[in-house]
ZADO-1210 file (C-alpha; in nm, 4 decimals, padded with zeros to 6 digits):
<atoms>
<atom x="-00.7262" y="-00.7030" z="00.8197" code="UNK" pos="1"/>
<atom x="-01.0870" y="-00.5860" z="00.8211" code="UNK" pos="2"/>
<atom x="-01.4270" y="-00.6754" z="00.6806" code="UNK" pos="3"/>
<atom x="-01.7687" y="-00.5228" z="00.6155" code="UNK" pos="4"/>
<atom x="-02.1003" y="-00.6757" z="00.5174" code="UNK" pos="5"/>
<atom x="-02.3141" y="-00.5196" z="00.2421" code="UNK" pos="6"/>
<atom x="-02.6220" y="-00.7168" z="00.3447" code="UNK" pos="7"/>
<atom x="-02.7053" y="-01.0574" z="00.4850" code="UNK" pos="8"/>
<atom x="-03.0224" y="-01.2567" z="00.4302" code="UNK" pos="9"/>
<atom x="-03.2432" y="-01.4193" z="00.1705" code="UNK" pos="10"/>
<atom x="-03.2785" y="-01.0934" z="-00.0279" code="UNK" pos="11"/>
<atom x="-02.9076" y="-01.0619" z="-00.1007" code="UNK" pos="12"/>
<atom x="-02.5627" y="-01.1179" z="00.0428" code="UNK" pos="13"/>
<atom x="-02.2233" y="-00.9562" z="00.0074" code="UNK" pos="14"/>
<atom x="-01.9096" y="-00.9450" z="00.2228" code="UNK" pos="15"/>
<atom x="-01.6009" y="-00.7308" z="00.1636" code="UNK" pos="16"/>
<atom x="-01.2717" y="-00.8596" z="00.3021" code="UNK" pos="17"/>
<atom x="-00.9633" y="-00.6355" z="00.2993" code="UNK" pos="18"/>
<atom x="-00.5981" y="-00.7089" z="00.3695" code="UNK" pos="19"/>
<atom x="-00.3145" y="-00.4589" z="00.3717" code="UNK" pos="20"/>
<atom x="-00.0641" y="-00.4912" z="00.0912" code="UNK" pos="21"/>
<atom x="00.2702" y="-00.6561" z="00.1633" code="UNK" pos="22"/>
<atom x="00.4412" y="-00.3530" z="00.0091" code="UNK" pos="23"/>
<atom x="00.3192" y="-00.0469" z="00.1962" code="UNK" pos="24"/>
<atom x="00.3078" y="00.1682" z="-00.1175" code="UNK" pos="25"/>
<atom x="00.0597" y="-00.0658" z="-00.2835" code="UNK" pos="26"/>
<atom x="-00.3146" y="-00.0563" z="-00.2300" code="UNK" pos="27"/>
<atom x="-00.4872" y="-00.3116" z="-00.0074" code="UNK" pos="28"/>
<atom x="-00.6385" y="-00.6264" z="-00.1520" code="UNK" pos="29"/>
<atom x="-01.0184" y="-00.6184" z="-00.1400" code="UNK" pos="30"/>
<atom x="-01.2535" y="-00.8949" z="-00.2466" code="UNK" pos="31"/>
<atom x="-01.6308" y="-00.9150" z="-00.2576" code="UNK" pos="32"/>
<atom x="-01.7564" y="-01.2501" z="-00.1379" code="UNK" pos="33"/>
<atom x="-02.0916" y="-01.3164" z="-00.3058" code="UNK" pos="34"/>
<atom x="-02.2966" y="-01.0601" z="-00.4926" code="UNK" pos="35"/>
<atom x="-02.6687" y="-01.1128" z="-00.4519" code="UNK" pos="36"/>
<atom x="-02.7710" y="-00.7574" z="-00.5437" code="UNK" pos="37"/>
<atom x="-02.8217" y="-00.5765" z="-00.8722" code="UNK" pos="38"/>
<atom x="-02.5647" y="-00.3469" z="-01.0311" code="UNK" pos="39"/>
<atom x="-02.6850" y="-00.0213" z="-00.8795" code="UNK" pos="40"/>
<atom x="-02.7655" y="-00.1691" z="-00.5413" code="UNK" pos="41"/>
<atom x="-02.4237" y="-00.3320" z="-00.5103" code="UNK" pos="42"/>
<atom x="-02.2526" y="-00.0049" z="-00.5972" code="UNK" pos="43"/>
<atom x="-02.4741" y="00.1846" z="-00.3516" code="UNK" pos="44"/>
<atom x="-02.3940" y="-00.0540" z="-00.0702" code="UNK" pos="45"/>
<atom x="-02.0216" y="-00.0343" z="-00.1442" code="UNK" pos="46"/>
<atom x="-02.0406" y="00.3437" z="-00.1304" code="UNK" pos="47"/>
<atom x="-02.1952" y="00.3216" z="00.2167" code="UNK" pos="48"/>
<atom x="-01.8671" y="00.1736" z="00.3419" code="UNK" pos="49"/>
<atom x="-01.6452" y="00.4138" z="00.1487" code="UNK" pos="50"/>
<atom x="-01.5745" y="00.1938" z="-00.1531" code="UNK" pos="51"/>
<atom x="-01.6398" y="00.1967" z="-00.5252" code="UNK" pos="52"/>
<atom x="-01.6279" y="-00.0957" z="-00.7697" code="UNK" pos="53"/>
<atom x="-01.2764" y="-00.0067" z="-00.8831" code="UNK" pos="54"/>
<atom x="-01.1523" y="-00.0820" z="-00.5323" code="UNK" pos="55"/>
<atom x="-01.2331" y="-00.4521" z="-00.5737" code="UNK" pos="56"/>
<atom x="-00.9803" y="-00.7083" z="-00.6954" code="UNK" pos="57"/>
<atom x="-01.2171" y="-01.0035" z="-00.7241" code="UNK" pos="58"/>
<atom x="-01.5653" y="-01.1405" z="-00.6652" code="UNK" pos="59"/>
<atom x="-01.5600" y="-01.4835" z="-00.5008" code="UNK" pos="60"/>
<atom x="-01.8719" y="-01.7005" z="-00.4924" code="UNK" pos="61"/>
<atom x="-01.9702" y="-01.9472" z="-00.2214" code="UNK" pos="62"/>
<atom x="-02.2458" y="-02.1030" z="-00.4354" code="UNK" pos="63"/>
<atom x="-02.4936" y="-02.0265" z="-00.7110" code="UNK" pos="64"/>
<atom x="-02.8181" y="-01.9442" z="-00.5281" code="UNK" pos="65"/>
<atom x="-02.9879" y="-01.6175" z="-00.6250" code="UNK" pos="66"/>
<atom x="-02.9183" y="-01.4330" z="-00.3016" code="UNK" pos="67"/>
<atom x="-02.5453" y="-01.4989" z="-00.3386" code="UNK" pos="68"/>
<atom x="-02.4698" y="-01.5010" z="-00.7098" code="UNK" pos="69"/>
<atom x="-02.7424" y="-01.3234" z="-00.9082" code="UNK" pos="70"/>
<atom x="-02.5463" y="-01.0011" z="-00.9577" code="UNK" pos="71"/>
<atom x="-02.1910" y="-01.1337" z="-00.9644" code="UNK" pos="72"/>
<atom x="-02.1272" y="-01.1862" z="-01.3335" code="UNK" pos="73"/>
<atom x="-02.2946" y="-00.8670" z="-01.4558" code="UNK" pos="74"/>
<atom x="-02.1146" y="-00.6645" z="-01.1910" code="UNK" pos="75"/>
<atom x="-01.7863" y="-00.8312" z="-01.2790" code="UNK" pos="76"/>
<atom x="-01.8339" y="-00.7576" z="-01.6485" code="UNK" pos="77"/>
<atom x="-01.9409" y="-00.3963" z="-01.5909" code="UNK" pos="78"/>
<atom x="-01.6379" y="-00.3174" z="-01.3757" code="UNK" pos="79"/>
<atom x="-01.3804" y="-00.5607" z="-01.5171" code="UNK" pos="80"/>
<atom x="-01.3570" y="-00.7650" z="-01.1969" code="UNK" pos="81"/>
<atom x="-01.2803" y="-01.1381" z="-01.2239" code="UNK" pos="82"/>
<atom x="-01.5338" y="-01.3784" z="-01.0728" code="UNK" pos="83"/>
<atom x="-01.3953" y="-01.6811" z="-00.8878" code="UNK" pos="84"/>
<atom x="-01.6066" y="-01.9956" z="-00.8482" code="UNK" pos="85"/>
<atom x="-01.5831" y="-02.3718" z="-00.8231" code="UNK" pos="86"/>
<atom x="-01.6642" y="-02.5744" z="-01.1322" code="UNK" pos="87"/>
<atom x="-01.9893" y="-02.6835" z="-00.9710" code="UNK" pos="88"/>
<atom x="-02.0920" y="-02.3295" z="-00.8812" code="UNK" pos="89"/>
<atom x="-02.0128" y="-02.2156" z="-01.2338" code="UNK" pos="90"/>
<atom x="-02.2256" y="-02.4974" z="-01.3729" code="UNK" pos="91"/>
<atom x="-02.5115" y="-02.3996" z="-01.1448" code="UNK" pos="92"/>
<atom x="-02.4782" y="-02.0322" z="-01.2410" code="UNK" pos="93"/>
<atom x="-02.5573" y="-02.0745" z="-01.6103" code="UNK" pos="94"/>
<atom x="-02.8622" y="-01.8523" z="-01.5787" code="UNK" pos="95"/>
<atom x="-02.6429" y="-01.5632" z="-01.4645" code="UNK" pos="96"/>
<atom x="-02.3444" y="-01.6071" z="-01.6948" code="UNK" pos="97"/>
<atom x="-02.2790" y="-01.3371" z="-01.9520" code="UNK" pos="98"/>
<atom x="-02.0202" y="-01.2790" z="-02.2211" code="UNK" pos="99"/>
<atom x="-01.7258" y="-01.0573" z="-02.1445" code="UNK" pos="100"/>
<atom x="-01.6732" y="-01.1480" z="-01.7795" code="UNK" pos="101"/>
<atom x="-01.3475" y="-01.3033" z="-01.6626" code="UNK" pos="102"/>
<atom x="-01.4124" y="-01.6312" z="-01.4773" code="UNK" pos="103"/>
<atom x="-01.1499" y="-01.8081" z="-01.2706" code="UNK" pos="104"/>
<atom x="-01.1966" y="-02.1509" z="-01.1148" code="UNK" pos="105"/>
<atom x="-01.0778" y="-02.2642" z="-00.7751" code="UNK" pos="106"/>
<atom x="-01.0617" y="-02.6096" z="-00.6188" code="UNK" pos="107"/>
<atom x="-01.3001" y="-02.6470" z="-00.3259" code="UNK" pos="108"/>
<atom x="-01.0317" y="-02.8416" z="-00.1356" code="UNK" pos="109"/>
<atom x="-00.7232" y="-02.6267" z="-00.2040" code="UNK" pos="110"/>
<atom x="-00.6148" y="-02.2866" z="-00.0656" code="UNK" pos="111"/>
<atom x="-00.5450" y="-02.0098" z="-00.3141" code="UNK" pos="112"/>
<atom x="-00.4402" y="-01.6467" z="-00.2995" code="UNK" pos="113"/>
<atom x="-00.5735" y="-01.3201" z="-00.4346" code="UNK" pos="114"/>
<atom x="-00.3230" y="-01.0433" z="-00.3726" code="UNK" pos="115"/>
<atom x="-00.2460" y="-01.0205" z="-00.0010" code="UNK" pos="116"/>
<atom x="-00.5342" y="-01.2519" z="00.0941" code="UNK" pos="117"/>
<atom x="-00.5172" y="-01.6275" z="00.1315" code="UNK" pos="118"/>
<atom x="-00.8482" y="-01.8079" z="00.0885" code="UNK" pos="119"/>
<atom x="-00.9034" y="-02.1531" z="00.2334" code="UNK" pos="120"/>
<atom x="-01.2290" y="-02.2964" z="00.0969" code="UNK" pos="121"/>
<atom x="-01.4044" y="-02.5785" z="00.2756" code="UNK" pos="122"/>
<atom x="-01.7055" y="-02.7804" z="00.1704" code="UNK" pos="123"/>
<atom x="-02.0407" y="-02.7654" z="00.3482" code="UNK" pos="124"/>
<atom x="-02.3696" y="-02.9581" z="00.3259" code="UNK" pos="125"/>
<atom x="-02.6100" y="-02.7379" z="00.1281" code="UNK" pos="126"/>
<atom x="-02.8449" y="-02.7916" z="-00.1644" code="UNK" pos="127"/>
<atom x="-02.6193" y="-02.6354" z="-00.4256" code="UNK" pos="128"/>
<atom x="-02.3887" y="-02.7842" z="-00.6895" code="UNK" pos="129"/>
<atom x="-02.0539" y="-02.7437" z="-00.5101" code="UNK" pos="130"/>
<atom x="-02.1000" y="-02.5091" z="-00.2136" code="UNK" pos="131"/>
<atom x="-01.8012" y="-02.3802" z="-00.0214" code="UNK" pos="132"/>
<atom x="-01.7388" y="-02.1461" z="00.2680" code="UNK" pos="133"/>
<atom x="-01.4064" y="-01.9843" z="00.3539" code="UNK" pos="134"/>
<atom x="-01.1410" y="-01.8895" z="00.6006" code="UNK" pos="135"/>
<atom x="-00.9643" y="-01.5712" z="00.4882" code="UNK" pos="136"/>
<atom x="-00.6154" y="-01.4840" z="00.6103" code="UNK" pos="137"/>
<atom x="-00.3495" y="-01.2187" z="00.5678" code="UNK" pos="138"/>
<atom x="-00.0639" y="-01.4104" z="00.7314" code="UNK" pos="139"/>
<atom x="-00.1407" y="-01.2697" z="01.0761" code="UNK" pos="140"/>
<atom x="-00.5168" y="-01.2880" z="01.1232" code="UNK" pos="141"/>
<atom x="-00.8064" y="-01.4962" z="00.9970" code="UNK" pos="142"/>
<atom x="-01.1764" y="-01.4501" z="00.9330" code="UNK" pos="143"/>
<atom x="-01.4110" y="-01.7478" z="00.9143" code="UNK" pos="144"/>
<atom x="-01.7277" y="-01.7387" z="00.7060" code="UNK" pos="145"/>
<atom x="-02.0075" y="-01.9931" z="00.7465" code="UNK" pos="146"/>
<atom x="-02.3501" y="-01.9359" z="00.5959" code="UNK" pos="147"/>
<atom x="-02.5776" y="-02.1665" z="00.3975" code="UNK" pos="148"/>
<atom x="-02.4989" y="-02.4992" z="00.5602" code="UNK" pos="149"/>
<atom x="-02.7525" y="-02.7569" z="00.6653" code="UNK" pos="150"/>
<atom x="-02.5905" y="-02.8996" z="00.9751" code="UNK" pos="151"/>
<atom x="-02.2753" y="-02.8874" z="01.1891" code="UNK" pos="152"/>
<atom x="-02.0011" y="-03.1244" z="01.0766" code="UNK" pos="153"/>
<atom x="-01.6593" y="-03.2145" z="01.2099" code="UNK" pos="154"/>
<atom x="-01.5087" y="-03.0741" z="00.8891" code="UNK" pos="155"/>
<atom x="-01.6736" y="-02.7362" z="00.9518" code="UNK" pos="156"/>
<atom x="-01.5477" y="-02.7267" z="01.3105" code="UNK" pos="157"/>
<atom x="-01.1964" y="-02.8232" z="01.2033" code="UNK" pos="158"/>
<atom x="-01.1938" y="-02.5580" z="00.9316" code="UNK" pos="159"/>
<atom x="-01.2959" y="-02.2840" z="01.1770" code="UNK" pos="160"/>
<atom x="-01.1015" y="-02.4149" z="01.4726" code="UNK" pos="161"/>
<atom x="-00.8823" y="-02.1092" z="01.5398" code="UNK" pos="162"/>
<atom x="-01.0177" y="-01.8012" z="01.3635" code="UNK" pos="163"/>
<atom x="-00.9901" y="-01.4438" z="01.4938" code="UNK" pos="164"/>
<atom x="-01.3350" y="-01.3416" z="01.3702" code="UNK" pos="165"/>
<atom x="-01.6374" y="-01.5466" z="01.2695" code="UNK" pos="166"/>
<atom x="-01.9434" y="-01.4710" z="01.0577" code="UNK" pos="167"/>
<atom x="-02.1860" y="-01.7479" z="01.1464" code="UNK" pos="168"/>
<atom x="-02.5256" y="-01.8331" z="01.0018" code="UNK" pos="169"/>
<atom x="-02.8160" y="-01.8182" z="01.2470" code="UNK" pos="170"/>
<atom x="-03.0916" y="-01.8661" z="00.9952" code="UNK" pos="171"/>
<atom x="-03.3832" y="-01.9739" z="01.2100" code="UNK" pos="172"/>
<atom x="-03.5158" y="-02.0575" z="01.5508" code="UNK" pos="173"/>
<atom x="-03.6365" y="-02.4153" z="01.5310" code="UNK" pos="174"/>
<atom x="-03.9650" y="-02.3503" z="01.7104" code="UNK" pos="175"/>
<atom x="-04.0437" y="-02.0397" z="01.5066" code="UNK" pos="176"/>
<atom x="-03.9818" y="-02.2350" z="01.1862" code="UNK" pos="177"/>
<atom x="-04.2060" y="-02.5194" z="01.3051" code="UNK" pos="178"/>
<atom x="-04.4847" y="-02.2742" z="01.3951" code="UNK" pos="179"/>
<atom x="-04.4528" y="-02.0635" z="01.0802" code="UNK" pos="180"/>
<atom x="-04.6976" y="-02.0537" z="00.7906" code="UNK" pos="181"/>
<atom x="-04.4349" y="-02.1895" z="00.5515" code="UNK" pos="182"/>
<atom x="-04.5516" y="-02.4982" z="00.3596" code="UNK" pos="183"/>
<atom x="-04.4155" y="-02.8233" z="00.4948" code="UNK" pos="184"/>
<atom x="-04.1751" y="-02.8935" z="00.2033" code="UNK" pos="185"/>
<atom x="-04.0125" y="-02.5533" z="00.2577" code="UNK" pos="186"/>
<atom x="-03.9837" y="-02.6111" z="00.6331" code="UNK" pos="187"/>
<atom x="-03.8256" y="-02.9479" z="00.5626" code="UNK" pos="188"/>
<atom x="-03.5816" y="-02.7960" z="00.3163" code="UNK" pos="189"/>
<atom x="-03.4739" y="-02.5121" z="00.5490" code="UNK" pos="190"/>
<atom x="-03.4415" y="-02.7336" z="00.8543" code="UNK" pos="191"/>
<atom x="-03.2929" y="-03.0297" z="00.6711" code="UNK" pos="192"/>
<atom x="-02.9358" y="-03.1517" z="00.6447" code="UNK" pos="193"/>
<atom x="-02.8795" y="-02.9522" z="00.3246" code="UNK" pos="194"/>
<atom x="-03.0662" y="-02.6371" z="00.4244" code="UNK" pos="195"/>
<atom x="-02.9694" y="-02.3736" z="00.6793" code="UNK" pos="196"/>
<atom x="-02.8240" y="-02.3609" z="01.0280" code="UNK" pos="197"/>
<atom x="-03.0553" y="-02.2956" z="01.3209" code="UNK" pos="198"/>
<atom x="-02.9537" y="-02.0854" z="01.6204" code="UNK" pos="199"/>
<atom x="-02.8870" y="-02.4075" z="01.8106" code="UNK" pos="200"/>
<atom x="-02.6702" y="-02.5445" z="01.5272" code="UNK" pos="201"/>
<atom x="-02.4680" y="-02.2240" z="01.5181" code="UNK" pos="202"/>
<atom x="-02.4193" y="-02.2305" z="01.8955" code="UNK" pos="203"/>
<atom x="-02.3001" y="-02.5912" z="01.8735" code="UNK" pos="204"/>
<atom x="-02.0350" y="-02.4955" z="01.6182" code="UNK" pos="205"/>
<atom x="-01.9247" y="-02.1909" z="01.8154" code="UNK" pos="206"/>
<atom x="-01.8911" y="-02.3937" z="02.1345" code="UNK" pos="207"/>
<atom x="-01.6782" y="-02.6555" z="01.9549" code="UNK" pos="208"/>
<atom x="-01.4090" y="-02.4289" z="01.8094" code="UNK" pos="209"/>
<atom x="-01.0996" y="-02.2878" z="01.9792" code="UNK" pos="210"/>
<atom x="-01.2115" y="-01.9426" z="02.0971" code="UNK" pos="211"/>
<atom x="-00.8807" y="-01.8314" z="02.2463" code="UNK" pos="212"/>
<atom x="-00.8152" y="-01.5692" z="01.9783" code="UNK" pos="213"/>
<atom x="-01.1728" y="-01.4929" z="01.8775" code="UNK" pos="214"/>
<atom x="-01.2430" y="-01.1184" z="01.8689" code="UNK" pos="215"/>
<atom x="-01.5639" y="-01.0826" z="01.6670" code="UNK" pos="216"/>
<atom x="-01.8707" y="-01.3057" z="01.6429" code="UNK" pos="217"/>
<atom x="-02.1291" y="-01.1986" z="01.3847" code="UNK" pos="218"/>
<atom x="-02.4687" y="-01.3667" z="01.3502" code="UNK" pos="219"/>
<atom x="-02.5662" y="-01.3654" z="00.9826" code="UNK" pos="220"/>
<atom x="-02.8297" y="-01.4734" z="00.7318" code="UNK" pos="221"/>
<atom x="-03.1167" y="-01.4419" z="00.9803" code="UNK" pos="222"/>
<atom x="-03.4641" y="-01.5211" z="00.8530" code="UNK" pos="223"/>
<atom x="-03.7023" y="-01.2293" z="00.8841" code="UNK" pos="224"/>
<atom x="-03.9905" y="-01.4692" z="00.9471" code="UNK" pos="225"/>
<atom x="-03.8377" y="-01.7451" z="01.1556" code="UNK" pos="226"/>
<atom x="-03.5835" y="-01.5733" z="01.3788" code="UNK" pos="227"/>
<atom x="-03.5085" y="-01.2571" z="01.5739" code="UNK" pos="228"/>
<atom x="-03.1780" y="-01.0845" z="01.6526" code="UNK" pos="229"/>
<atom x="-03.2448" y="-01.1333" z="02.0232" code="UNK" pos="230"/>
<atom x="-03.2840" y="-01.5103" z="01.9862" code="UNK" pos="231"/>
<atom x="-02.9719" y="-01.5402" z="01.7710" code="UNK" pos="232"/>
<atom x="-02.7638" y="-01.3327" z="02.0122" code="UNK" pos="233"/>
<atom x="-02.8853" y="-01.5310" z="02.3111" code="UNK" pos="234"/>
<atom x="-02.8002" y="-01.8641" z="02.1493" code="UNK" pos="235"/>
<atom x="-02.4483" y="-01.7569" z="02.0534" code="UNK" pos="236"/>
<atom x="-02.3826" y="-01.5745" z="02.3803" code="UNK" pos="237"/>
<atom x="-02.4411" y="-01.8986" z="02.5656" code="UNK" pos="238"/>
<atom x="-02.1689" y="-02.0663" z="02.3590" code="UNK" pos="239"/>
<atom x="-01.9049" y="-01.7912" z="02.3573" code="UNK" pos="240"/>
<atom x="-01.6572" y="-01.7495" z="02.6380" code="UNK" pos="241"/>
<atom x="-01.5431" y="-01.4094" z="02.5118" code="UNK" pos="242"/>
<atom x="-01.6248" y="-01.0749" z="02.6696" code="UNK" pos="243"/>
<atom x="-01.7414" y="-00.8921" z="02.3562" code="UNK" pos="244"/>
<atom x="-02.0870" y="-00.8442" z="02.2161" code="UNK" pos="245"/>
<atom x="-02.2511" y="-01.0769" z="01.9661" code="UNK" pos="246"/>
<atom x="-02.3326" y="-00.8612" z="01.6639" code="UNK" pos="247"/>
<atom x="-02.5980" y="-00.9188" z="01.3993" code="UNK" pos="248"/>
<atom x="-02.5571" y="-00.8454" z="01.0280" code="UNK" pos="249"/>
<atom x="-02.8934" y="-00.7384" z="00.8924" code="UNK" pos="250"/>
<atom x="-03.0397" y="-00.7453" z="00.5438" code="UNK" pos="251"/>
<atom x="-03.0794" y="-00.3713" z="00.4955" code="UNK" pos="252"/>
<atom x="-02.7764" y="-00.2236" z="00.6698" code="UNK" pos="253"/>
<atom x="-02.5317" y="-00.5133" z="00.6690" code="UNK" pos="254"/>
<atom x="-02.2477" y="-00.4398" z="00.9094" code="UNK" pos="255"/>
<atom x="-01.9921" y="-00.1586" z="00.9003" code="UNK" pos="256"/>
<atom x="-01.6186" y="-00.2155" z="00.8993" code="UNK" pos="257"/>
<atom x="-01.4808" y="-00.4378" z="01.1732" code="UNK" pos="258"/>
<atom x="-01.1049" y="-00.4622" z="01.2222" code="UNK" pos="259"/>
<atom x="-00.9220" y="-00.7676" z="01.3506" code="UNK" pos="260"/>
<atom x="-00.6684" y="-00.6235" z="01.5932" code="UNK" pos="261"/>
<atom x="-00.3110" y="-00.7372" z="01.6436" code="UNK" pos="262"/>
</atoms>
């Protein structure tokens, strides 16, 4: 099982998750989680990691905000890729919907499968219609995804309790956000219970989960204005007992393929 990030941040998000087929002669299952880029930009970023749109089996949405969903339905229609979403996310995505795209609904509380991948959605506090994050599995390994959540919860910790790799939102440093030139309502929204995780929030979650099998920790969705890679790494490093490096997925380059080893 492996994953790569097309880009991570307020200007667009996309994550590719791949699992080997059960039958060795078949192609792997590949899904694109979120699609916050335009048609050409999504294709360009896929090419960077050796993929083309025809390699994708599905687009799966976490929620309807622009940086996660703006390109999903057009890209799905152009390349005949089904788009999976909760009923709430679909309702919130009306501005992006277009005729000719295949839409499939999933229950935010029930696991479902796409090819060789099992997806376990879990709900998070965020200012969207029905936001979910995921744990992806192939029967042997698991990848946890957590971005766009306002605060740590026991449900989040339980959902991520024993993953092999974790992509974890480190949106802002609390002091940098407080000192920024952002208007107060925006600061309140970002730092509120339905906004985004701070470095300290992310470290709290990381410290609370079972890290015994954790191989990769990726800081994601960093604010360009209110955070730095060094601050995010330092916060997570203090909460991780593992020996590996904390990596950062950036907006422009994303993150190249990372494999979850046996």
